N, CA, C and O atoms as a Tinker XYZ file with bonds, in Angstrom:
   336  protein
     1  N      0.537000   -1.248000    0.110000    73     2
     2  CA    -0.095000   -0.284000    0.187000    64     1     3
     3  C      0.839000    0.787000    0.137000    63     2     4     5
     4  O      1.749000    0.768000    0.965000    81     3
     5  N      0.750000    2.157000   -1.075000    73     3     6
     6  CA     1.475000    3.480000   -1.059000    64     5     7
     7  C      0.667000    4.515000   -0.270000    63     6     8     9
     8  O     -0.559000    4.575000   -0.171000    81     7
     9  N      1.692000    5.408000    0.332000    73     7    10
    10  CA     0.979000    6.538000    0.720000    64     9    11
    11  C      1.194000    7.602000    0.208000    63    10    12    13
    12  O      2.301000    7.531000   -0.325000    81    11
    13  N      0.720000    8.643000    0.053000    73    11    14
    14  CA     0.850000   10.198000   -1.087000    64    13    15
    15  C      0.849000   10.781000    0.411000    63    14    16    17
    16  O      0.410000   10.303000    1.458000    81    15
    17  N      1.620000   12.212000    0.075000    73    15    18
    18  CA     1.726000   13.056000    0.838000    64    17    19
    19  C      1.867000   14.039000    0.056000    63    18    20    21
    20  O      2.937000   14.129000   -0.547000    81    19
    21  N      0.937000   14.944000   -0.131000    73    19    22
    22  CA     0.048000   16.253000   -0.889000    64    21    23
    23  C      0.359000   16.969000   -0.043000    63    22    24    25
    24  O      0.158000   16.587000    1.111000    81    23
    25  N      1.163000   18.699000   -0.349000    73    23    26
    26  CA     0.429000   19.847000    0.024000    64    25    27
    27  C     -0.759000   20.509000   -0.422000    63    26    28    29
    28  O     -1.273000   20.883000   -1.476000    81    27
    29  N     -1.024000   20.500000    1.009000    73    27    30
    30  CA    -2.910000   20.682000    0.823000    64    29    31
    31  C     -3.225000   22.385000    1.446000    63    30    32    33
    32  O     -2.457000   22.342000    2.407000    81    31
    33  N     -3.649000   23.351000    1.485000    73    31    34
    34  CA    -4.156000   24.368000    1.757000    64    33    35
    35  C     -4.894000   24.134000    3.216000    63    34    36    37
    36  O     -5.957000   23.540000    3.031000    81    35
    37  N     -4.712000   24.351000    4.279000    73    35    38
    38  CA    -5.311000   24.307000    5.055000    64    37    39
    39  C     -7.110000   24.402000    5.249000    63    38    40    41
    40  O     -7.870000   23.584000    5.767000    81    39
    41  N     -7.319000   25.358000    4.791000    73    39    42
    42  CA    -8.374000   25.762000    4.779000    64    41    43
    43  C     -9.470000   24.951000    3.797000    63    42    44    45
    44  O    -10.665000   24.805000    4.052000    81    43
    45  N     -8.914000   24.566000    2.866000    73    43    46
    46  CA    -9.570000   23.869000    1.516000    64    45    47
    47  C     -9.447000   22.262000    2.345000    63    46    48    49
    48  O    -10.434000   21.528000    2.406000    81    47
    49  N     -8.206000   21.899000    2.902000    73    47    50
    50  CA    -8.334000   20.542000    3.146000    64    49    51
    51  C     -9.632000   19.935000    4.660000    63    50    52    53
    52  O    -10.254000   18.876000    4.731000    81    51
    53  N     -9.616000   20.933000    5.484000    73    51    54
    54  CA   -10.841000   21.464000    6.600000    64    53    55
    55  C    -12.211000   21.217000    5.906000    63    54    56    57
    56  O    -12.948000   20.249000    6.092000    81    55
    57  N    -12.447000   22.426000    4.948000    73    55    58
    58  CA   -13.636000   22.413000    4.232000    64    57    59
    59  C    -14.163000   21.172000    3.283000    63    58    60    61
    60  O    -15.330000   20.801000    3.149000    81    59
    61  N    -12.940000   20.615000    2.642000    73    59    62
    62  CA   -13.387000   19.026000    2.504000    64    61    63
    63  C    -13.749000   18.012000    2.882000    63    62    64    65
    64  O    -14.555000   17.168000    2.490000    81    63
    65  N    -12.780000   18.181000    4.094000    73    63    66
    66  CA   -13.198000   16.813000    4.588000    64    65    67
    67  C    -14.453000   16.956000    5.631000    63    66    68    69
    68  O    -14.744000   15.999000    6.349000    81    67
    69  N    -15.301000   18.376000    5.698000    73    67    70
    70  CA   -16.663000   18.534000    6.501000    64    69    71
    71  C    -17.148000   18.317000    5.584000    63    70    72    73
    72  O    -18.313000   18.107000    5.923000    81    71
    73  N    -17.051000   18.151000    4.067000    73    71    74
    74  CA   -17.831000   17.633000    2.812000    64    73    75
    75  C    -18.156000   15.914000    3.012000    63    74    76    77
    76  O    -19.210000   15.278000    3.067000    81    75
    77  N    -16.798000   15.544000    3.085000    73    75    78
    78  CA   -16.821000   13.669000    3.143000    64    77    79
    79  C    -17.452000   13.313000    4.501000    63    78    80    81
    80  O    -17.840000   12.198000    4.849000    81    79
    81  N    -17.496000   14.748000    5.385000    73    79    82
    82  CA   -17.695000   13.377000    6.570000    64    81    83
    83  C    -19.181000   13.426000    6.605000    63    82    84    85
    84  O    -19.871000   12.571000    7.160000    81    83
    85  N    -19.747000   14.728000    5.830000    73    83    86
    86  CA   -21.355000   14.424000    6.057000    64    85    87
    87  C    -21.732000   13.693000    4.739000    63    86    88    89
    88  O    -22.932000   13.551000    4.505000    81    87
    89  N    -20.716000   13.165000    3.761000    73    87    90
    90  CA   -21.896000   11.968000    2.900000    64    89    91
    91  C    -20.945000   10.277000    3.728000    63    90    92    93
    92  O    -21.035000    9.099000    3.385000    81    91
    93  N    -20.227000   10.849000    4.719000    73    91    94
    94  CA   -19.706000    9.294000    5.558000    64    93    95
    95  C    -18.839000    9.013000    5.505000    63    94    96    97
    96  O    -18.495000    8.266000    6.421000    81    95
    97  N    -17.474000    9.448000    4.126000    73    95    98
    98  CA   -16.361000    9.546000    3.974000    64    97    99
    99  C    -15.198000    9.857000    4.478000    63    98   100   101
   100  O    -15.165000   11.029000    4.855000    81    99
   101  N    -14.070000    9.174000    4.661000    73    99   102
   102  CA   -12.559000    9.890000    4.710000    64   101   103
   103  C    -12.397000   10.969000    3.544000    63   102   104   105
   104  O    -13.332000   11.146000    2.762000    81   103
   105  N    -11.287000   11.639000    3.438000    73   103   106
   106  CA   -11.097000   12.455000    3.153000    64   105   107
   107  C     -9.756000   10.781000    2.325000    63   106   108   109
   108  O    -10.005000   10.289000    1.224000    81   107
   109  N     -9.005000   10.485000    2.865000    73   107   110
   110  CA    -8.546000    9.171000    2.323000    64   109   111
   111  C     -9.379000    8.278000    1.517000    63   110   112   113
   112  O     -8.760000    7.510000    0.780000    81   111
   113  N    -10.668000    8.220000    1.507000    73   111   114
   114  CA   -11.585000    7.258000    0.828000    64   113   115
   115  C    -12.133000    7.844000   -0.447000    63   114   116   117
   116  O    -12.748000    7.196000   -1.294000    81   115
   117  N    -11.777000    9.482000   -0.523000    73   115   118
   118  CA   -12.196000    9.920000   -1.105000    64   117   119
   119  C    -11.172000   10.723000   -2.767000    63   118   120   121
   120  O    -11.453000   11.080000   -3.911000    81   119
   121  N    -10.084000   10.652000   -1.973000    73   119   122
   122  CA    -9.424000   10.317000   -2.479000    64   121   123
   123  C     -8.657000    8.968000   -3.639000    63   122   124   125
   124  O     -8.015000    9.011000   -4.688000    81   123
   125  N     -9.141000    7.920000   -2.779000    73   123   126
   126  CA    -9.096000    6.909000   -3.697000    64   125   127
   127  C     -9.971000    6.657000   -4.319000    63   126   128   129
   128  O     -9.751000    5.708000   -5.071000    81   127
   129  N    -11.039000    7.117000   -4.390000    73   127   130
   130  CA   -12.161000    7.294000   -5.421000    64   129   131
   131  C    -12.236000    8.017000   -6.233000    63   130   132   133
   132  O    -13.237000    7.838000   -6.927000    81   131
   133  N    -11.329000    9.200000   -6.660000    73   131   134
   134  CA   -11.076000   10.028000   -7.016000    64   133   135
   135  C     -9.787000    9.593000   -8.315000    63   134   136   137
   136  O     -9.662000    9.892000   -9.503000    81   135
   137  N     -9.248000    9.029000   -7.664000    73   135   138
   138  CA    -7.670000    8.321000   -8.150000    64   137   139
   139  C     -8.416000    6.955000   -9.499000    63   138   140   141
   140  O     -8.208000    6.813000  -10.704000    81   139
   141  N     -9.442000    6.074000   -8.342000    73   139   142
   142  CA    -9.812000    5.223000   -9.732000    64   141   143
   143  C    -10.744000    5.757000  -10.176000    63   142   144   145
   144  O    -11.352000    5.037000  -10.968000    81   143
   145  N    -11.431000    7.351000   -9.937000    73   143   146
   146  CA   -12.405000    7.285000  -11.515000    64   145   147
   147  C    -11.300000    8.141000  -12.899000    63   146   148   149
   148  O    -11.643000    8.371000  -14.059000    81   147
   149  N     -9.814000    8.485000  -12.166000    73   147   150
   150  CA    -9.052000    9.090000  -13.220000    64   149   151
   151  C     -8.825000    7.912000  -14.187000    63   150   152   153
   152  O     -8.865000    7.891000  -15.417000    81   151
   153  N     -8.495000    6.627000  -13.005000    73   151   154
   154  CA    -8.122000    5.448000  -13.703000    64   153   155
   155  C     -9.328000    4.907000  -15.290000    63   154   156   157
   156  O     -9.144000    4.441000  -16.415000    81   155
   157  N    -10.523000    5.340000  -14.442000    73   155   158
   158  CA   -11.832000    4.332000  -15.295000    64   157   159
   159  C    -11.940000    5.093000  -16.522000    63   158   160   161
   160  O    -12.321000    4.483000  -17.520000    81   159
   161  N    -11.624000    6.518000  -16.625000    73   159   162
   162  CA   -11.741000    7.639000  -17.028000    64   161   163
   163  C    -10.667000    7.754000  -18.169000    63   162   164   165
   164  O    -10.899000    8.451000  -19.157000    81   163
   165  N     -9.508000    7.076000  -18.027000    73   163   166
   166  CA    -8.078000    7.278000  -18.693000    64   165   167
   167  C     -8.183000    8.674000  -18.624000    63   166   168   169
   168  O     -8.135000    9.106000  -19.776000    81   167
   169  N     -8.349000    9.923000  -17.496000    73   167   170
   170  CA    -7.874000   11.054000  -17.523000    64   169   171
   171  C     -9.003000   11.835000  -16.261000    63   170   172   173
   172  O     -9.814000   11.152000  -15.634000    81   171
   173  N     -8.878000   13.114000  -16.093000    73   171   174
   174  CA    -9.900000   13.714000  -15.487000    64   173   175
   175  C    -10.731000   13.618000  -15.228000    63   174   176   177
   176  O    -11.258000   14.522000  -15.877000    81   175
   177  N    -11.961000   12.896000  -14.355000    73   175   178
   178  CA   -13.004000   12.666000  -14.619000    64   177   179
   179  C    -14.254000   13.682000  -14.208000    63   178   180   181
   180  O    -15.264000   13.317000  -13.607000    81   179
   181  N    -13.912000   15.325000  -14.756000    73   179   182
   182  CA   -14.723000   16.389000  -15.220000    64   181   183
   183  C    -14.128000   16.999000  -15.698000    63   182   184   185
   184  O    -12.904000   16.880000  -15.646000    81   183
   185  N    -14.751000   17.943000  -16.393000    73   183   186
   186  CA   -14.122000   18.660000  -17.481000    64   185   187
   187  C    -13.675000   20.248000  -16.721000    63   186   188   189
   188  O    -14.484000   20.879000  -16.042000    81   187
   189  N    -12.226000   20.729000  -16.993000    73   187   190
   190  CA   -11.203000   21.537000  -16.442000    64   189   191
   191  C    -11.799000   22.945000  -17.311000    63   190   192   193
   192  O    -12.016000   22.838000  -18.518000    81   191
   193  N    -11.943000   23.728000  -16.881000    73   191   194
   194  CA   -12.353000   25.164000  -17.913000    64   193   195
   195  C    -11.490000   26.569000  -17.117000    63   194   196   197
   196  O    -11.213000   26.677000  -15.922000    81   195
   197  N    -11.178000   27.630000  -18.339000    73   195   198
   198  CA   -10.912000   28.286000  -17.356000    64   197   199
   199  C    -11.918000   29.705000  -17.582000    63   198   200   201
   200  O    -11.786000   30.307000  -18.647000    81   199
   201  N    -12.691000   30.101000  -16.793000    73   199   202
   202  CA   -13.475000   31.062000  -15.916000    64   201   203
   203  C    -13.394000   32.214000  -17.186000    63   202   204   205
   204  O    -12.485000   33.037000  -17.294000    81   203
   205  N    -14.416000   32.096000  -18.007000    73   203   206
   206  CA   -14.660000   33.337000  -19.061000    64   205   207
   207  C    -14.835000   34.462000  -18.740000    63   206   208   209
   208  O    -14.955000   35.334000  -19.601000    81   207
   209  N    -14.908000   34.792000  -17.156000    73   207   210
   210  CA   -14.912000   36.382000  -17.066000    64   209   211
   211  C    -13.437000   36.752000  -17.556000    63   210   212   213
   212  O    -13.317000   37.745000  -18.274000    81   211
   213  N    -12.498000   36.131000  -17.264000    73   211   214
   214  CA   -10.986000   36.497000  -17.659000    64   213   215
   215  C    -10.020000   35.812000  -18.913000    63   214   216   217
   216  O     -8.808000   35.596000  -18.944000    81   215
   217  N    -10.868000   35.622000  -19.712000    73   215   218
   218  CA   -10.938000   35.889000  -21.094000    64   217   219
   219  C    -10.478000   36.852000  -21.844000    63   218   220   221
   220  O    -10.862000   37.961000  -21.475000    81   219
   221  N     -9.528000   36.840000  -23.124000    73   219   222
   222  CA    -8.650000   38.240000  -23.721000    64   221   223
   223  C    -10.327000   39.171000  -23.846000    63   222   224   225
   224  O    -10.671000   40.300000  -23.496000    81   223
   225  N    -10.948000   38.181000  -24.427000    73   223   226
   226  CA   -12.394000   39.047000  -25.341000    64   225   227
   227  C    -12.983000   39.384000  -24.075000    63   226   228   229
   228  O    -12.948000   40.588000  -23.820000    81   227
   229  N    -13.535000   38.615000  -23.183000    73   227   230
   230  CA   -14.159000   39.398000  -22.087000    64   229   231
   231  C    -13.877000   40.896000  -21.883000    63   230   232   233
   232  O    -14.502000   41.939000  -22.073000    81   231
   233  N    -12.434000   40.484000  -21.325000    73   231   234
   234  CA   -11.732000   41.921000  -20.512000    64   233   235
   235  C    -11.945000   43.094000  -21.468000    63   234   236   237
   236  O    -12.553000   44.065000  -21.019000    81   235
   237  N    -11.548000   43.118000  -22.638000    73   235   238
   238  CA   -11.086000   44.083000  -23.730000    64   237   239
   239  C    -12.587000   44.608000  -23.760000    63   238   240   241
   240  O    -12.809000   45.797000  -23.989000    81   239
   241  N    -13.607000   43.706000  -23.526000    73   239   242
   242  CA   -14.932000   44.012000  -24.071000    64   241   243
   243  C    -15.101000   45.014000  -22.616000    63   242   244   245
   244  O    -15.532000   46.166000  -22.663000    81   243
   245  N    -14.729000   44.411000  -21.514000    73   243   246
   246  CA   -14.848000   45.569000  -20.086000    64   245   247
   247  C    -14.128000   46.916000  -20.528000    63   246   248   249
   248  O    -14.771000   47.955000  -20.680000    81   247
   249  N    -12.671000   46.832000  -20.737000    73   247   250
   250  CA   -11.916000   47.744000  -20.869000    64   249   251
   251  C    -12.412000   48.687000  -21.583000    63   250   252   253
   252  O    -12.041000   49.830000  -21.312000    81   251
   253  N    -13.175000   48.529000  -22.450000    73   251   254
   254  CA   -13.412000   49.363000  -23.701000    64   253   255
   255  C    -15.309000   49.836000  -23.358000    63   254   256   257
   256  O    -15.890000   50.818000  -23.820000    81   255
   257  N    -15.794000   48.950000  -22.588000    73   255   258
   258  CA   -16.954000   49.949000  -21.763000    64   257   259
   259  C    -16.441000   50.612000  -20.529000    63   258   260   261
   260  O    -17.285000   51.309000  -19.966000    81   259
   261  N    -15.431000   50.573000  -20.050000    73   259   262
   262  CA   -15.000000   51.288000  -18.887000    64   261   263
   263  C    -14.555000   53.001000  -19.436000    63   262   264   265
   264  O    -14.705000   54.053000  -18.814000    81   263
   265  N    -13.902000   52.745000  -20.981000    73   263   266
   266  CA   -13.490000   54.121000  -21.070000    64   265   267
   267  C    -14.821000   54.491000  -21.895000    63   266   268   269
   268  O    -15.155000   55.668000  -21.756000    81   267
   269  N    -15.665000   53.695000  -22.748000    73   267   270
   270  CA   -16.641000   54.889000  -23.041000    64   269   271
   271  C    -17.620000   55.172000  -22.132000    63   270   272   273
   272  O    -18.530000   55.891000  -22.547000    81   271
   273  N    -17.682000   54.725000  -20.785000    73   271   274
   274  CA   -18.424000   55.339000  -19.606000    64   273   275
   275  C    -17.563000   56.368000  -18.816000    63   274   276   277
   276  O    -18.247000   56.979000  -17.995000    81   275
   277  N    -16.253000   56.729000  -18.837000    73   275   278
   278  CA   -15.382000   57.860000  -18.238000    64   277   279
   279  C    -15.481000   58.977000  -19.549000    63   278   280   281
   280  O    -15.492000   60.197000  -19.387000    81   279
   281  N    -15.539000   58.396000  -20.667000    73   279   282
   282  CA   -15.607000   59.373000  -21.701000    64   281   283
   283  C    -16.819000   59.909000  -22.088000    63   282   284   285
   284  O    -16.852000   61.076000  -22.481000    81   283
   285  N    -17.878000   59.198000  -22.035000    73   283   286
   286  CA   -19.515000   59.901000  -22.100000    64   285   287
   287  C    -20.254000   60.099000  -20.725000    63   286   288   289
   288  O    -21.328000   60.691000  -20.826000    81   287
   289  N    -19.861000   59.695000  -19.398000    73   287   290
   290  CA   -20.135000   59.416000  -17.963000    64   289   291
   291  C    -21.244000   58.436000  -18.687000    63   290   292   293
   292  O    -21.451000   57.858000  -19.754000    81   291
   293  N    -21.882000   58.668000  -17.234000    73   291   294
   294  CA   -23.484000   57.386000  -17.438000    64   293   295
   295  C    -23.372000   56.426000  -15.630000    63   294   296   297
   296  O    -22.835000   56.762000  -14.574000    81   295
   297  N    -23.844000   55.684000  -15.869000    73   295   298
   298  CA   -24.356000   54.710000  -14.617000    64   297   299
   299  C    -23.615000   53.621000  -14.724000    63   298   300   301
   300  O    -23.453000   53.324000  -15.907000    81   299
   301  N    -23.061000   52.850000  -13.932000    73   299   302
   302  CA   -22.873000   51.174000  -14.122000    64   301   303
   303  C    -23.804000   50.121000  -14.606000    63   302   304   305
   304  O    -23.555000   48.983000  -15.003000    81   303
   305  N    -25.537000   51.094000  -14.421000    73   303   306
   306  CA   -26.837000   49.828000  -15.051000    64   305   307
   307  C    -26.107000   50.189000  -16.325000    63   306   308   309
   308  O    -25.729000   49.263000  -17.043000    81   307
   309  N    -25.870000   51.446000  -16.683000    73   307   310
   310  CA   -26.611000   51.893000  -18.114000    64   309   311
   311  C    -25.383000   51.384000  -18.606000    63   310   312   313
   312  O    -25.374000   51.471000  -19.834000    81   311
   313  N    -24.228000   50.833000  -18.100000    73   311   314
   314  CA   -22.443000   50.372000  -19.010000    64   313   315
   315  C    -23.044000   48.473000  -19.184000    63   314   316   317
   316  O    -22.780000   47.696000  -20.102000    81   315
   317  N    -23.749000   48.265000  -18.143000    73   315   318
   318  CA   -23.846000   46.711000  -18.190000    64   317   319
   319  C    -25.070000   46.497000  -18.987000    63   318   320   321
   320  O    -25.012000   45.407000  -19.557000    81   319
   321  N    -26.050000   47.083000  -19.205000    73   319   322
   322  CA   -27.140000   47.061000  -20.027000    64   321   323
   323  C    -26.670000   47.448000  -21.841000    63   322   324   325
   324  O    -27.362000   46.866000  -22.677000    81   323
   325  N    -25.708000   48.249000  -22.298000    73   323   326
   326  CA   -25.237000   48.416000  -23.490000    64   325   327
   327  C    -24.673000   47.987000  -23.919000    63   326   328   329
   328  O    -23.522000   47.803000  -23.523000    81   327
   329  N    -25.375000   47.355000  -25.533000    73   327   330
   330  CA   -24.540000   46.481000  -26.206000    64   329   331
   331  C    -23.374000   46.942000  -26.924000    63   330   332   333
   332  O    -23.148000   48.036000  -27.439000    81   331
   333  N    -22.520000   45.653000  -26.841000    73   331   334
   334  CA   -21.009000   46.755000  -28.218000    64   333   335
   335  C    -22.050000   47.006000  -29.523000    63   334   336
   336  O    -21.647000   47.587000  -30.531000    81   335
């Protein structure tokens, strides 16, 4: 039997342990379940995506809207409602 020693943020570990406790499994059991799913799926068993808010396209749109608001005045509500 192998042992894993993985550094994890203390708060993240505590939050995860509370959830696992609520469903009746240990952190060790949850980790084993995850690893079995990785093997079964031949990869990460869920989709990994970047937050679209931080995409270059969205950041450019937000910058344009900010500049337009600073130039023309207006409210944040108008900025959000206005289509490019």
